[in-house]
C-alpha beads as a LAMMPS data file, in Angstrom:
LAMMPS data file: protein, C-alpha beads

200 atoms
199 bonds

1 atom types
1 bond types

-500.0 500.0 xlo xhi
-500.0 500.0 ylo yhi
-500.0 500.0 zlo zhi

Masses

1 110.0

Atoms # bond

1 1 1 0.066 0.027 -0.017
2 1 1 2.879 2.253 1.110
3 1 1 4.443 1.718 -2.667
4 1 1 0.827 2.682 -4.350
5 1 1 0.875 5.838 -2.225
6 1 1 4.300 6.798 -3.170
7 1 1 3.825 5.820 -6.922
8 1 1 0.579 8.028 -6.649
9 1 1 2.622 11.227 -4.899
10 1 1 5.630 10.726 -8.030
11 1 1 2.731 11.089 -10.637
12 1 1 1.128 13.873 -9.003
13 1 1 4.758 15.845 -8.215
14 1 1 5.442 15.302 -12.169
15 1 1 2.310 16.311 -12.790
16 1 1 2.449 19.918 -10.816
17 1 1 5.984 20.330 -12.066
18 1 1 4.879 19.995 -16.169
19 1 1 1.805 22.492 -15.269
20 1 1 4.320 24.713 -13.609
21 1 1 6.271 24.922 -16.345
22 1 1 3.600 25.214 -18.501
23 1 1 2.123 28.331 -16.549
24 1 1 5.649 29.849 -16.667
25 1 1 5.776 30.243 -20.369
26 1 1 1.994 30.294 -20.802
27 1 1 -0.373 31.592 -18.083
28 1 1 -3.150 31.461 -20.208
29 1 1 -2.239 27.475 -21.329
30 1 1 -1.335 26.985 -17.834
31 1 1 -4.960 28.100 -16.601
32 1 1 -6.626 26.100 -18.710
33 1 1 -4.705 22.800 -17.905
34 1 1 -5.629 23.897 -14.049
35 1 1 -9.218 24.238 -15.129
36 1 1 -9.508 20.794 -17.055
37 1 1 -7.371 18.964 -14.185
38 1 1 -9.509 20.603 -11.905
39 1 1 -12.806 19.227 -12.833
40 1 1 -11.385 16.021 -14.032
41 1 1 -10.212 15.258 -10.372
42 1 1 -13.550 16.832 -9.037
43 1 1 -15.732 14.005 -11.650
44 1 1 -12.997 11.281 -10.430
45 1 1 -13.398 11.758 -7.234
46 1 1 -17.306 11.778 -7.197
47 1 1 -16.933 8.266 -8.849
48 1 1 -14.062 6.814 -6.286
49 1 1 -15.811 7.503 -3.434
50 1 1 -19.235 6.265 -4.751
51 1 1 -17.105 2.906 -6.150
52 1 1 -15.171 2.263 -2.620
53 1 1 -18.990 2.861 -1.025
54 1 1 -20.029 -0.036 -2.749
55 1 1 -17.358 -2.435 -2.794
56 1 1 -17.735 -1.632 1.113
57 1 1 -21.193 -2.866 0.665
58 1 1 -20.262 -5.727 -0.956
59 1 1 -17.540 -6.566 1.420
60 1 1 -20.346 -6.370 4.150
61 1 1 -23.366 -8.034 2.704
62 1 1 -21.695 -10.765 0.132
63 1 1 -20.022 -13.713 1.468
64 1 1 -17.369 -15.459 -0.452
65 1 1 -19.531 -18.627 -0.601
66 1 1 -22.110 -16.487 -2.569
67 1 1 -20.278 -14.902 -4.730
68 1 1 -18.287 -18.456 -5.614
69 1 1 -21.578 -19.478 -6.696
70 1 1 -22.210 -17.048 -8.966
71 1 1 -19.048 -15.997 -10.210
72 1 1 -16.577 -18.553 -9.269
73 1 1 -14.926 -21.410 -11.418
74 1 1 -17.809 -23.858 -10.497
75 1 1 -20.192 -21.180 -11.084
76 1 1 -20.636 -22.343 -15.137
77 1 1 -22.110 -20.544 -17.798
78 1 1 -23.959 -18.538 -15.494
79 1 1 -20.304 -16.512 -14.058
80 1 1 -19.774 -15.952 -17.657
81 1 1 -23.674 -14.455 -18.759
82 1 1 -23.430 -12.062 -15.488
83 1 1 -20.126 -10.958 -16.104
84 1 1 -20.198 -10.590 -19.777
85 1 1 -24.023 -8.110 -19.506
86 1 1 -24.363 -6.472 -16.058
87 1 1 -20.844 -4.420 -16.403
88 1 1 -22.666 -2.816 -19.192
89 1 1 -24.599 -0.438 -17.261
90 1 1 -21.707 0.427 -14.621
91 1 1 -20.118 3.606 -15.395
92 1 1 -16.506 5.144 -14.096
93 1 1 -12.956 4.749 -15.192
94 1 1 -10.477 2.367 -14.507
95 1 1 -8.984 3.860 -11.052
96 1 1 -12.669 2.942 -10.026
97 1 1 -12.967 -0.277 -11.583
98 1 1 -10.019 -1.961 -11.216
99 1 1 -10.405 -2.037 -7.072
100 1 1 -14.000 -3.803 -7.564
101 1 1 -12.663 -6.705 -9.469
102 1 1 -9.982 -6.971 -7.034
103 1 1 -12.523 -6.930 -4.503
104 1 1 -14.403 -9.599 -6.955
105 1 1 -10.975 -12.067 -6.714
106 1 1 -10.817 -11.604 -2.972
107 1 1 -14.396 -12.888 -2.499
108 1 1 -13.857 -16.064 -5.185
109 1 1 -14.823 -14.869 -8.789
110 1 1 -12.759 -16.551 -11.506
111 1 1 -10.105 -15.421 -13.795
112 1 1 -12.524 -15.934 -16.290
113 1 1 -15.534 -13.816 -14.693
114 1 1 -12.823 -10.970 -14.375
115 1 1 -11.852 -10.836 -17.885
116 1 1 -15.569 -11.395 -19.007
117 1 1 -16.632 -8.495 -16.748
118 1 1 -13.741 -5.638 -17.633
119 1 1 -14.291 -6.582 -21.428
120 1 1 -17.898 -5.921 -21.112
121 1 1 -17.485 -2.831 -19.018
122 1 1 -15.572 -1.367 -22.006
123 1 1 -19.065 -1.472 -23.276
124 1 1 -20.249 1.475 -21.037
125 1 1 -23.657 2.132 -21.964
126 1 1 -23.980 5.265 -19.790
127 1 1 -21.652 6.744 -23.020
128 1 1 -23.890 5.530 -25.838
129 1 1 -25.277 8.962 -26.394
130 1 1 -22.028 10.452 -26.329
131 1 1 -20.790 8.121 -28.870
132 1 1 -23.781 8.236 -31.491
133 1 1 -22.625 11.937 -31.110
134 1 1 -19.781 11.604 -32.276
135 1 1 -19.197 8.319 -33.813
136 1 1 -22.440 7.707 -35.470
137 1 1 -25.668 5.405 -34.775
138 1 1 -24.151 2.447 -37.001
139 1 1 -20.924 2.465 -35.353
140 1 1 -22.275 2.321 -32.109
141 1 1 -24.756 -0.258 -32.508
142 1 1 -22.476 -2.438 -34.177
143 1 1 -19.501 -2.052 -31.386
144 1 1 -22.673 -2.836 -28.613
145 1 1 -23.730 -5.891 -30.802
146 1 1 -20.059 -7.465 -30.288
147 1 1 -19.553 -6.619 -26.791
148 1 1 -21.168 -9.243 -24.974
149 1 1 -20.039 -11.894 -27.502
150 1 1 -16.697 -10.603 -27.074
151 1 1 -16.957 -10.512 -23.295
152 1 1 -17.857 -14.056 -23.816
153 1 1 -15.433 -15.161 -25.524
154 1 1 -12.757 -13.295 -23.699
155 1 1 -13.767 -14.625 -20.277
156 1 1 -14.002 -18.408 -21.346
157 1 1 -10.503 -18.448 -23.684
158 1 1 -8.831 -16.390 -20.991
159 1 1 -9.978 -18.974 -18.166
160 1 1 -8.416 -21.785 -20.235
161 1 1 -5.260 -20.221 -20.991
162 1 1 -4.517 -18.970 -17.140
163 1 1 -5.922 -22.779 -15.818
164 1 1 -3.194 -24.185 -18.729
165 1 1 -0.395 -21.427 -17.284
166 1 1 -1.379 -22.149 -13.815
167 1 1 -0.757 -26.138 -14.312
168 1 1 2.444 -25.516 -16.566
169 1 1 3.511 -23.447 -13.354
170 1 1 2.655 -25.967 -11.020
171 1 1 4.861 -28.331 -13.364
172 1 1 7.523 -26.178 -13.867
173 1 1 8.125 -25.900 -10.163
174 1 1 7.888 -29.450 -9.225
175 1 1 10.453 -30.201 -11.424
176 1 1 12.619 -27.546 -10.003
177 1 1 11.897 -28.738 -6.587
178 1 1 12.905 -32.163 -7.564
179 1 1 16.132 -30.754 -9.006
180 1 1 16.771 -28.914 -5.633
181 1 1 15.991 -31.963 -3.913
182 1 1 17.845 -34.263 -6.127
183 1 1 21.137 -32.027 -5.696
184 1 1 20.602 -32.175 -1.708
185 1 1 20.548 -35.847 -1.729
186 1 1 23.732 -35.943 -4.370
187 1 1 25.663 -33.397 -1.440
188 1 1 24.187 -35.956 1.432
189 1 1 25.567 -38.921 -0.691
190 1 1 28.987 -37.019 -1.376
191 1 1 29.074 -35.993 2.109
192 1 1 28.639 -39.743 3.601
193 1 1 31.470 -41.082 1.183
194 1 1 33.772 -38.601 2.345
195 1 1 33.068 -39.103 5.968
196 1 1 33.526 -43.044 5.208
197 1 1 36.904 -42.252 3.592
198 1 1 37.861 -40.270 6.286
199 1 1 36.956 -43.027 9.282
200 1 1 39.218 -45.806 7.108

Bonds

1 1 1 2
2 1 2 3
3 1 3 4
4 1 4 5
5 1 5 6
6 1 6 7
7 1 7 8
8 1 8 9
9 1 9 10
10 1 10 11
11 1 11 12
12 1 12 13
13 1 13 14
14 1 14 15
15 1 15 16
16 1 16 17
17 1 17 18
18 1 18 19
19 1 19 20
20 1 20 21
21 1 21 22
22 1 22 23
23 1 23 24
24 1 24 25
25 1 25 26
26 1 26 27
27 1 27 28
28 1 28 29
29 1 29 30
30 1 30 31
31 1 31 32
32 1 32 33
33 1 33 34
34 1 34 35
35 1 35 36
36 1 36 37
37 1 37 38
38 1 38 39
39 1 39 40
40 1 40 41
41 1 41 42
42 1 42 43
43 1 43 44
44 1 44 45
45 1 45 46
46 1 46 47
47 1 47 48
48 1 48 49
49 1 49 50
50 1 50 51
51 1 51 52
52 1 52 53
53 1 53 54
54 1 54 55
55 1 55 56
56 1 56 57
57 1 57 58
58 1 58 59
59 1 59 60
60 1 60 61
61 1 61 62
62 1 62 63
63 1 63 64
64 1 64 65
65 1 65 66
66 1 66 67
67 1 67 68
68 1 68 69
69 1 69 70
70 1 70 71
71 1 71 72
72 1 72 73
73 1 73 74
74 1 74 75
75 1 75 76
76 1 76 77
77 1 77 78
78 1 78 79
79 1 79 80
80 1 80 81
81 1 81 82
82 1 82 83
83 1 83 84
84 1 84 85
85 1 85 86
86 1 86 87
87 1 87 88
88 1 88 89
89 1 89 90
90 1 90 91
91 1 91 92
92 1 92 93
93 1 93 94
94 1 94 95
95 1 95 96
96 1 96 97
97 1 97 98
98 1 98 99
99 1 99 100
100 1 100 101
101 1 101 102
102 1 102 103
103 1 103 104
104 1 104 105
105 1 105 106
106 1 106 107
107 1 107 108
108 1 108 109
109 1 109 110
110 1 110 111
111 1 111 112
112 1 112 113
113 1 113 114
114 1 114 115
115 1 115 116
116 1 116 117
117 1 117 118
118 1 118 119
119 1 119 120
120 1 120 121
121 1 121 122
122 1 122 123
123 1 123 124
124 1 124 125
125 1 125 126
126 1 126 127
127 1 127 128
128 1 128 129
129 1 129 130
130 1 130 131
131 1 131 132
132 1 132 133
133 1 133 134
134 1 134 135
135 1 135 136
136 1 136 137
137 1 137 138
138 1 138 139
139 1 139 140
140 1 140 141
141 1 141 142
142 1 142 143
143 1 143 144
144 1 144 145
145 1 145 146
146 1 146 147
147 1 147 148
148 1 148 149
149 1 149 150
150 1 150 151
151 1 151 152
152 1 152 153
153 1 153 154
154 1 154 155
155 1 155 156
156 1 156 157
157 1 157 158
158 1 158 159
159 1 159 160
160 1 160 161
161 1 161 162
162 1 162 163
163 1 163 164
164 1 164 165
165 1 165 166
166 1 166 167
167 1 167 168
168 1 168 169
169 1 169 170
170 1 170 171
171 1 171 172
172 1 172 173
173 1 173 174
174 1 174 175
175 1 175 176
176 1 176 177
177 1 177 178
178 1 178 179
179 1 179 180
180 1 180 181
181 1 181 182
182 1 182 183
183 1 183 184
184 1 184 185
185 1 185 186
186 1 186 187
187 1 187 188
188 1 188 189
189 1 189 190
190 1 190 191
191 1 191 192
192 1 192 193
193 1 193 194
194 1 194 195
195 1 195 196
196 1 196 197
197 1 197 198
198 1 198 199
199 1 199 200
């Protein structure tokens, strides 16, 4: 946690330094940068507070057993359906969604469900009117139609790949442990032979 705070403070100081340089050479641009940064900060704080409040409710009301049944590895297709649809209607930024996903993992959600969740979340239904305005209706409809199937595919394939990776990692760790055990046995055997020769 201290590392996160240090990194956050570092980025803040770098941002303030850059803003100071801009303000010195162009006060008007510096004012605009400060205004945009302030508005973004206020909006982010509101979202982050709301999300952390929601995370607190999850921690208290939703037990690990319940979440595991809904979004755990044994939940089957249910976890993919939930994780590929509900997140579309959730707003917020990456600063707010990552802590939420971290809590879901801690509570027992599978990696596949989390992958589907974050893929579907990128759909962001609350932003559809803005997307239509800037990118057009046809583009928005096409992208929205593909969000749920893509979230399902990412979740399923992602979990398969992660499980395969975990199995491979376990095999590698087991092989490394065996090598170390063999080395220890060899050293013990050498020491035993040396002791026998010294006795003779």
